[in-house]
N, C-alpha and C positions, 0 to 999 in steps of 0.2 A: 733560591728563595725558600724561606722557611714557611711552609704552608700553614702550620698552626698559628704562628705569630701573625701572618697576613690575615687569616680569618679573624683573629682577635682584634686586629687593627680595624678591620671592616666593621665589626660590631661596635667598636668605640665611635667610629665616624657616624654611624646611624644614631647612636645614643646622643651625640652632640648635634644632630641634624646637619652634619657637614656632608651633604650629598655629593658635591664634586670630589671630595677626598674618597668617599665610599666607592664612587664609580671607578676611580683610579685603581684602588686595591682589588676591586672586583675584576677589572680587566687583567690584572696580573694573575689572579686565580684562574680566569678563563683561559689564558694562554697556557697555563700549566695543565689543565684538565682536558682541553680540546683534543679529541681523538683518542682519549684514554678512558674517560668515564662520563657517558652521556647523562647519567643521573645527576652527577655533580654539576655538569654544564647547565642542565635544566634548572636546577636549584639556584645557581648563580645568575642565570639570565632573568629569572623571576625577580630577584632582588635588584638587579640592575634596572629592569623596567620600572619597578617601584621607585627607585631613586630618581629616575628621569621624570616620573609622574610628580613626585614631590618638588622637583626642581622646575616643573612646568616646561620642560623641554620635550614637547609632545612629538616632534618629528623623530627625535632619537628614541623615544619610547615606542613609537610605531615600528621603527626598524628593529628594535629588540624583540618586540612581539612577533614580528615576521620570522626572526631567527628561531624563536621558540616553536612557531608553527612548522617550520621546515624540519626542525629536530623531531617534532612529534610524528611527522610523516615518515622520515627517513631512518630513525633509529632502529637498530636491531636489538638493543639492550632491553630485556624485559622489565627491569627495574625502572628504566627511564620511561618506558611506555606507560607503566602504572602511575607515573608522576601525574599524567593527564587524566587519570581514571577517577571516577567519582568515589571510589573506595579509599582514596589516599588523602593524607592530611592537607596537601597543598592544592587540592582540586578547587576549593572555593577561592583561594587567593588568585589562582590562575584565571578563574572566571571573572573575578573582580578586575584584574588587569586588562583582560580582553574587553570587558564592558567599558572600562574607563577610556581605553584607546578609541573605541567607536564613539563614545560620548563626546570626546574631544573633537572628533570629526563632524559632530552634529548629527550622527546617525543614531537617533534615540531609539528607534525600533530595534535595531540590531543590538544596541547596548542593553536594552531592556531584557533581551533574551538571556544574556550572560548574567546581568544583575539578578535576574529571576531565580538563580540558583542560591542566592545568599540567604534566603529565608530559612535554610536548614542549618545554618552555622551555629557553633557554640562560641560566644564571645570570649570565653576563657582560653579556647584553643586557637584563636585567630592570631596570625603572625603579625599583621599590620595594625595600625590604629583603626579601630572598628567604626568610629563615628563618620569619618569622611566617606567610606564606601557606602554606608547606609544613606547618607544625605544625597550623594550622587545618584544612587539607585532610585531614590524617591523623586529626584528631579527628572530622571529619565521616564519614570512612570507618569509624572505630571505632563511632560511634553507630549506623551502619547495618549493622554486622556484617562489614564487609569488612576484616578485620584484615591480610590479606596486603598489600593495597594501602596500608594505613596504614603498615605497616613500610617499604614501598618509599619513601614520601614522607619518613618520619622518617630513614631511613638516608641519603637524599640530602641532607637538611638537616644531618645530624650534623657533617660536617667543616667546615661553614660557620659554626657557632656560635662566638661570641666570648666570651660571659660565662658564668660558672658557673651563675647562676640560670636562664638559658635552657637550659643543658645539662641541669640537673636536671629541668626541666619536660619537655624532650624525652625524656629517659630514662624518666621516669615514664610517659609515653604509650607508649614503645617496649616497656617491660617488660609493661605491661598487654596489649598486642597479642600478645606472645610467650606470655604465660600463657594467653590465650584460645585460641591455636593449639596449646597443649600443648608448646611448645618451651621447656621449663624451663631447659635448659642455656644456651640463648642469652640468656634473661632473667638468669640468674645471671652470665654473662660481662659483661653491661653493668653490672650492679650492682657487680661487683668493680672495674670501671674507675673507678667513682665513688670508692671507698675508696682505690684505688691512686694516683689523681691528686689526692686531697685536696680534692675539689670540695665536700665538706660543711663545710669550715673556714669559719666565719663565715656559714654559710647560715641562712636564716630557719628558725624552729622548725618551721613547717609543712612546709618542704622536707625537713628532717631526719626528720619524722614519716612522710611518705609514702615516703621511702627505706627506713626501718626496717620499715614495714608490708610493703612489697614484699619486703624481704629475708627476714623470718621466714615469709612466705607461700611464697616460692619454695623455701626450705629444707624446709618441710613437704611441699610437692608432690614434692620429690626424695627424701623419706623420711629427711631428716637431722634427727633429733629433737634432738640436742644443739645444733647451730647454730641451729635454730629457737628453742629456749629462750633462747639467748644474745641473739639479736636481739630477741625478744619482751621480755626483761627490760629492754633499753635503751629500747624503745618505751614500755613502761609507766612507766619512770623519768621521761620527759618529758611523760607524759599530763596532769599537773596544769596544764601551761602551754598545752594545746591548746584550741581552740575546739570548740563542740559538733559541728560538721560533721566535724571530724577525729576526734573521740572516737567518734562513731557508726561511722565508717569503720574505725577501729582495732579496735573490738570485733566488728564484723561480719566483718572479714577474719581476726581471731583465731579466730572460730568456724569459718570455712571451712578454716583451717589445721588445726584439731583434726579436722575431718571428713577431711581428706586423710591424717592420721595414724591414722585408724581409731578415733577416740575421740568417738562421738556424744554421750556424756554431757557431756563438757567443752564440746563444741560447743553443746549446749543451753543451758548456763549462760551462755556468751558471747553467744549470740543474744538471750537474755532481757535481758542487760545492755545490748546495743545497742538493743533495743526501748525499754527504760526511758530510756536517754539520748535517743533520738529523740523521745520523748513528753514530755520534761521541759519545764517552763514556758518557759524561755528558749532552747529548742532552735532551731537554724537551720531545721529541718524542721517540718512540721505533720502532724497525724494524717491528712490527706488527700493527702499528698505521694506521688508515684510511687515515691520511694525507700523509703517504708514498705511499699508493696505488694511491692517487690522483696525486702525483708527478710523479710516474711511468707512469700513463696514459698520462700525458702531455709530458713526455719524449718520449713515443712511438709515439705520434702524430708528434713530431718534427722529429723523424727518418723517418716517412712516408713521410714528406714533402721533405726529401732528397732522397726518393726512397729506403731507407734502410729497406726493409720489414722484413728481417730476424732478424735484431736488434730489430725492433719494436715488432715482435712476442715474442722474448725472454723477453723483458721488460714487455709486457702484461702478459706473463706467471708468471713472478716474482710478478707482482701486484696481480694476482689471489692467489699466494702462501701467500702473506701478509694477504689477507682477509680470506683465507681458510687454516688454519694451517695443516690440514691433506692431503692437495693436494701436490703431488710430481710434482712440476712445472718445473723441470730442463729438462724434456723431452718434447720438443715442440709438440710431437704427442699426449701427454696425455690431457684428458679433465676431468674436475671435476665431481665427482659423488655426493658428499654431498654439497649442496649449502647453508648450514646454515652459515650466515654471519651477523655481526653487522653493516655492511655498504652496504646495498643492492643497493643503487644508484650507488656507485662506482663499485660494482660487475657487475651490469647490463652494465654499460658503458664499462668496460674491456672486457666482453664477446662479445659485439657488435664490439668493436675495433678489437678483435682477429678474429672474423668472417670475417670482411672486409679485413684484411691482408691475411687470408687464401684464400679468394676469389681472391685477387690479385695474389697469388701464384698458383692459379688454383687447390687448394686442396678443391674441391667443397664439398666433403663429410664432411670434417672437418668444413668448413664454416657453412653448414646447421646444423651440430651438435651444434655449438655454438649459432646460432640463436635460436635453440630449447631450449638450456639452458637459454638463455636470456628471452625467453617467460615464462619459468618456474619461473624465478626470479620475473617477473611481477605478475604472479599468486600468488606467495608466499607473495609478498608485499601487494597486495589487500587482501589476505586471512588473514594475521597476523596483518596488521597495522590498525590504526584508521585514517580515511581520511575525509577531507572536499571535497565538490563537485568540487571546482576549481582545487584542486590537482589531483583528480581522472581524470578530463577531460584532464589535461596536461599529466598525465601518459598514458592514453589511446591514446592520439594523438602521443606521442613518440613511444609507442608500435606499433601502426598501421604503422608508417613510416618504422620501422624496419621489421615488418611483410611483408610489400611490398618488401623490399630488399630480404627477404628470398624467397618470391613467385617468384620474378624475376629470382633468381638463380635456383630455383627448376624447373621452366618452361624452362629455357635455357638448363638445363641438362636433360630435358624430365622426370624428377621425379615428375609426376603429382599428385600422392597421397600425397607427401610431400607438394606440393603447396596448395592442398586442405586442408591439415592439418593446415597450417598457416592462410588460409582464415577463417577456422572454429574458430581458436584462436581469430581472430579479432572480429568476430561476438559474440562469447561466452563471451568475457571479460566483455562486458556490463552487462550481466546477473550475473556475479560474483562480479561486482564492488559494492561498498557500496552506490551507488546512490539509489538503491532500496532494499538493503539487509535487513535493519532493518524492513521495512514494510513486506518483505517476511517472516521474522521470526515470526512477529506478526500474519501474515496471516496463517502461519503454526500452530498457536496455542501455540507457545513457551512462557511459563510464564515469567513475568517480572524478577523473581528471577534468572532464567537461563540466560536471556539476560544480567543482571548485572554480573553474574558469568563469562560469556564470555568476557565482557568488562574488568573485572579484570584480566583475563588471558592474554588478549591483552596488558594491561598495564604492566604486568610482563615481557612480551616479549620486550616491548619498553624500559623498565628499564635497560636492558642489552645492549642496542645499543649505548650508549654513556658513559659508565663507564670507569674509568681509571685503571682497573685491567689488568692483562696480557691478551693478545688476546686469548691464549689457554684456560684460565679459563673462559673468557667471552663467547667463542664459546660453551664450554661445558654447561654453565648455560643457554645460549640462546637455545641450542638444547633441554635441559630438559624442558624449558618453552614451546617451540613449540610442543614437544611431549605431554605435559599435555593438551595443547589446542586441539591437534588432538584427544586425547582420549575423551575429552569432546564433540567435534564435532561428532565423530563416534557414541556416545550415542544419540546425537540429531538426527542423521540420522535414527537410529533405531526407535526412539520414534515419530519422526515427518518427515515422508518420503518426503513430498513436499519441506522441507528445503533442502534436498539433490539436488533436481532438480534445485532450484533457487540459491544455493550458490556454488555448486561444479560442474562446467561444465565438462562433460565427453567427451572423444574423440570418435566421431561417425565415424565408418568405412563406406566405400562405400558399403560394403555388407549389413550393417544394414539399410542403406537408400534404397537399392534395395529391401530388405525384406518388408519395409514399402510401397514401390511402388507397389509391387505385390498385396498388400491388397487393396490399393485405386486406382490402375490402373492409376497412374499419372506420369508425368515427373517432375524432380527436377532441378531447375535452381538456382544457387547461384552466386551472383555478388560481386566482390571486386573492389571498386572504390578507387584507390590510387591517389597520387599526379601526377604520371607520366603515369600509365597504368591502363586499365580496364581489369579484368580477368572474364571470364564467365565459370563457372564449370557446366557441364551438366551431369546428371547421368540417365541412362536408363538400360534396360535389358542387354545391351552389355557392360556396365561398365561406366567408367569416361572419359569424354573428356574435354579439356580445350582450350579456345580461348583467345588470347590477342589482345587488341586494344590500340593504342597509342593516344596521344593528348587528355588527359582527360580534359584539359582546355576548348577545343572546345565542348566536350561532356557536361560538366557542363553548358556552355552557352546555348546549345541547349535545355537542360532540362528546364532551367529557361524560355527560349523563348517559348517553347511549352506550359508550364503552363500559361504563360501570354496570349498566343493566345487563349487558352481555355476560360479563365475567363474575359479577357479584354473587349470584346464587350458588355458584360452584366453588367460590373461594371461602365462603363463610355460611352462616346459618340463615341468611336472609331468605324470606319466603319466595319460592320459585314462582308462584302464581302472581304475587305482587310485582315481581321483577318482569314477568311476562307482559302484564298490562302496561307497565312503565315503558318497556322496550317497544311495544307496538305503537304507543302514542308518539314517542320521540322518533322512531324509525320512519314513521309516515311524515312527521313534520320536516325532518331533514330531506326526505325525498321531495317534498313540495318546494324546498328552497334550492336544492342542489341539482335535481334532475328534471323535474316537471317543466320548468320554464324553457328547456331546450330539447325536450324529449322528441318532439316532432322532427328534429334533425338527426336523430340517432339511427345507426345501423345495428345489426345484431352484435358485431364486434365493437368494443369501445376501448380506446386507450386513454387513460386518465393521467394527467400530470398534476398531482395534488400540491398543496402549498401549506406550510406551517402545520397547524394542528390537524388539518385534513389528511395528512400523511398517516395519521393513526386510525383512520376510519375505514372499515371494510365496506365499500360502497354497495356490494352485492346484497347486504342484509337490509338495505332500505326497502320500505314497504310501499308498493304502488297503491295499495288500498288497505283499509282496516276491516276487511270482510271476514277475518277469522282471528281467534285468539288461541289457535292451536299452532304450535311451532311446525307441525308437519304440513299444514295447509296454508300457512301465511303466504301472502302475495309478494315474495321477495323479488328484488330486481334481477337476481341470478336466474330466475325462471325464464326470462326473455332475452338476457344478454350475456355475452362472454366478455368479462372485464379483465383487463390487464393494466399495468402501470408503467410509467417511465419517469425519469427525473427532470427532463427538460426537452424542449423542442429539438435541440441539437442532437441529443442522444436518441430521440425518437426517429429522426431523419437518418441517422447513421447506424441504426440497429438492424438493418435488413439482413446482413449475414449472407453466406453462400448457400445456394440450394444444395442439399445433401441427398444424393442418390444412394450413397453407401450408408451403412448403419454406423451407429456411434458405440464406442467402447465405454463401459461404465465401471465405476468402482464405488463400493459402499464401505463406510466405516461405522461400526456399531460396537463401541467399547463397553466393557464392564468397568467397574471402578474399585480402586483399592480403599481400604479404611482411611488412609491418610488424606484422600481427596475429599472426604466428607460429603459425598454425593450419593443420592438415592439410586439404586440399581433400576434400570429401565426394563420393564417386563416385556415391552413390545418391540424393542429395537432388534432383538435377535431374529424374531419372526420376520420383521421387515427385511433384514439382510438376506435371510434364506429365500424369501419370495423373489427379491431382485436377482439373486444368484441363479435361480431356476427359470424365472419368467423373462427377465430382461438381460440374461447372459452376463451378469455383473461379476466382477472379481470382488470377493467379500473379505474384509479384515474385521474379525469379531473378537470380543472379549479382550484378552491381553495382547492380541496381535494388532489391535486398532490403536496404534501409538502415533504420537506427533511425528516421530522419526519416519514411520512408514508413510504418513501423509505427505511429508516433504519429498520423499523418495518417489512417490507415484503420481503426484498431482498433475504433472505435465504430460502424462501418458494416456490420459482418458478425457473424453469429451463430456462425460456426465460424471459429476462427483456428488455422491449422496452422503450426507452426514447425519446419522441417527444417534443423537447424543444430547447432552446438556449444553446449553449456551445461555449467556446472560449479557445484557447491556444495561448498565445504570450509570449514575453520575461519577462513579469512582473506578469502574472497571468494565471491560468488555472482552469476552473470550468465548472460545469453543473448547469443550473438554474432550480430551482423549484419555486412553488408559495410561497410567503412570503414577509416579509418586508425587508428593506435594510440591515439587519444584519444576517438573518438566512436562506437565500434562496440558498446560493452557496454550492455545493458539490465540494470541492477543490481537486486538483490532489493528494496531500498527503493523504487526507482522503480516496480517492479511493484505493490507495496502501494498506491502512490499513483494507480494507474490507475483509471479509472471505466468499467469494461467493461459491455457489454450482451450478452455472449457466452453462448450456450447451451453451448458446448464449446470448450476450448483443448486442442490436441494438441501435446505437447512431444516430437516425434520427435528427441530429442537425447540427448547423453550425460549420465547421472547426474542427471536432473532431480528425482528423488525422494530421492537420497542427500543427507543434510544433517548439520547439527550436532546431535548428540543431547544434549539438556539434561534433567537430572533434573527430572521434574515436568511437562514440557511436550511431550516427544516430538521429532519431526523437524521442524526449521525448514527449509522447502524451497521450491522454486520453485512446485511444484504448490499448496501451501497459500497461497502468495502470490497466485496467480491466482484461487484460490477467494475469498480475502478481497477481491480487487479486483473481484469481481462475476461471475466465470464460474460458471455453474451446475454445470459438470462439467469434469473434466480427465482426459486420458490422458497419463501420464508414465512415465518409466523409472527403475528402481531401480539400474541400473548402466550403465556404458558399453556401448553396443550397436554391433554391426557394421551400418553404414548400408546396405549392400547387402541383407543378410538382413532387416533391419527394414523396408526399403522394401517387400519382398514381403508382409510381414505387414500393414503399414499399408494397402496396396492392397486386401488381402482384407477388412480391417476396413471400409473405405469401401464396397466392393462390397456387403457385407452390410447396411450402414446404408441404402444406396440401395434395398434390397429391403424396407425397413420394419422391420428388426430393432431391438430396443433396443440401447443401446451395450454393455452387458455381454454380451448374447447375440452381438452382432456380433463383439466381440473374442474371445470364447470360440471361436466357430466358425472364425474366422480362424486361431486358434492350433491348433485340432484339425486343420484342413486343412493347416497347415504341418507338423505332426507326421507326418501321413499321407503327404505328397507330397514333402517335401524330403529330400535325402540325409543331411544333417547336422542332427539334431533335438535336440541336448542342450538342456536348459532355458535355458542361457545365451543361446540365440539367440531364444527366444520368450517367456520368462516375465518379462522385465524390464518389459513394458508393463502398467501398473496403472490401472484406471478408478476414479475417485473422484467422488462427488456424485450428481446426478440422472441416472438411466440411461434416461430416456424416449427413444423413437425419434426420429430426425431424418431428413428427406429433403431432397435438394438442391432449391433453387429452380430452376425451369426458365427458361432464358433465353427472352425473347419471340421467337417464330419470325418474324423480320423478313421472311424470304423470302415469307411468305404475303401481305405487303402488295403484292407485285409482281403477284399473280394478278388482283386487281380492275383494276389498271392495264392489264394485258394484255387483259382482257375488254373494257374501255372502248375500247382501241385497235382491237380486232377489230370491235367494234360500229361504231366510226367509219368504218372501212374499208368495212364492209358497206353502211352508209347512203350513203356517198359513191358507191359503185358503183351502188346502187339509183337515186339521183338522176340519175346519168348516163344510165341507161336510161330 
């Protein structure tokens, strides 16, 4: 075989779109290069996968992708390994093919992960036709609810489209995204372009139909009834020529348009017509299709708009029966037992809708049961699905909103334990979500081969979620796939116990928390900050009490204002006196909302599980009274309480740790910085390191010795890790700084999650280590949480940038108290009280930033072996020798 001529022939086949011929010549080339040049094999497999993609032979494409995956893992050729690296020219094409393969399986979340790489590409350097990858990526974004990103991909592709048919397909997806985001004028603008440019001339009847359907829908959404009627009339004129799928879509969107115009009666007629069309004998859909469940959900919402709650409930029950073949839905009192479904998003929406209807009907027990089932669906979705961060955030935000509805209902009916259950769900979902779970598994020591096996099992589950077999067979296959996954996870739990803690949040009972309280003699406060209400759950020896506060918008504003009043005078030229007055007013107001209602239940020690914006608040600065305007004599909460924090009830219950009779070994890193790092030298960190070295028996790495390399080398050998350095967390980066050049000094957030620590405590005596990216539904994503996830039983971190000289004094006091046997929260509290009483400048800005999280048990420094004592026996022996020598002489 002449290799050059075969390559040329392959190029010609692709140029003529003769994909079968291209695959034949590619196979010849693969036979030639197999075992000789893995880079050429990777290159040829990529083009073979692309040819199968264009030929719509998706099974063969998947097999080729698997060959590439195997090659990526097994090759020893450095050039071939770089083929899959982000620095190489084919990296984006590789991600496109991986995404397309998953997209064809219906696994839109996993596809979205790979398609998400495409935003960095240069169209000029792209090897394939660029339009199709962008449209497919946009569809994956739409299917997972990320409409803004879908629009960005479609707008990028728009000027590159050459044919009218592709333009119509692109605009169909673009208008759908604009409608979902409520940007109706933008949707109308794109539709107008279609008519102005004559792109419908000669278009397929289906393309005409989808344009007209969008057009009358958008006009209805804009409230333009006359133009709605005009476009609807045109759509209905071509209806006899449409296939069943298009007819169902027309009648369903006609119903939604009537809803938008405030005509639920006409909407009902159209919904019923769409249902009849969908269930017709020759319909494209079946009675078990997810599209039918979507239609029933929309029908139920229309009944609710007419106050027809009984009809709505029956329709929602029928929708659940569509998605759950074994569910006997005809009895409205029945609730599903097995939630195995190939359409979890519709299942979740139907359960929430049913809960809301039952609430309207004052069937509170049934409503709470369906909220609980919906929460289980969210857990299963996170458990079994592959997720991007953006999708996880949206899912957690939606789940939190519905958890708030459930808490509201449980509180109203005085079912406080159920209210606490849903608050726990909200806090624990973050720990279960895939934001940190991969790092958690690595931290648990799970081998790469098992992580790959888990991923494959998840892909098996996803493969059953959009196949066109019967719903009964799909559910059986899906259930089998989920059971296989559960068997695998149960084995992981046995082999890697920490994996269980981090992936599978358990329900923590009030009695379990009270048992923990008896051991550490503390009070437990859990906050749930929703869109409408704040709930305060307090647990003590007498049991659980719950308080509700309204107007969370004002509460959020007060939290932000208090944080501003604390930091503002020292960040700029704002008057200290004015800020002091503002601070005192707001700090007392927040005390009245957050602490005073449950203060009678509190012991001296308090563990707080904050939520949302409350995670940015140092509770200890809240003022129990306004009897003083002097920072030195203000009635801070810290004067009466030792306050620590935890991330969830589960972490609180599992943070007991082992009682330590022996001392702990400590290491401190206090770097200086090179000019290329562009970081200010810290005047106090060297003093801090010297103090810990002499007073707490620490091993100290200072100046140029405090490198990232030394940290990795030593991090598992010490129980206490102290980092006196710069750190930052903002929307674009999160890192801790060590000594080094501009490329190797940062310990990034993702690297911290991947650590396998044995630490009892990590102290982050650095700037803004607790400040982080606030995400709805999950709280503050920060360095402190990262170290906790990485295995540290406790952390001491800062809420804002601190003055290193002042903080050094406070930290020295903290370690002094620790060495005397105090618990961490007591040691930090006493150090702060001592600071307030003895320092000349004592505004909360200088002492309140340090926040203790996790296990608060006492730690004492390990005593170094007194090597000097070894000299004494030697001296005694020497003296004895001299004595005997003299005696012999005599």
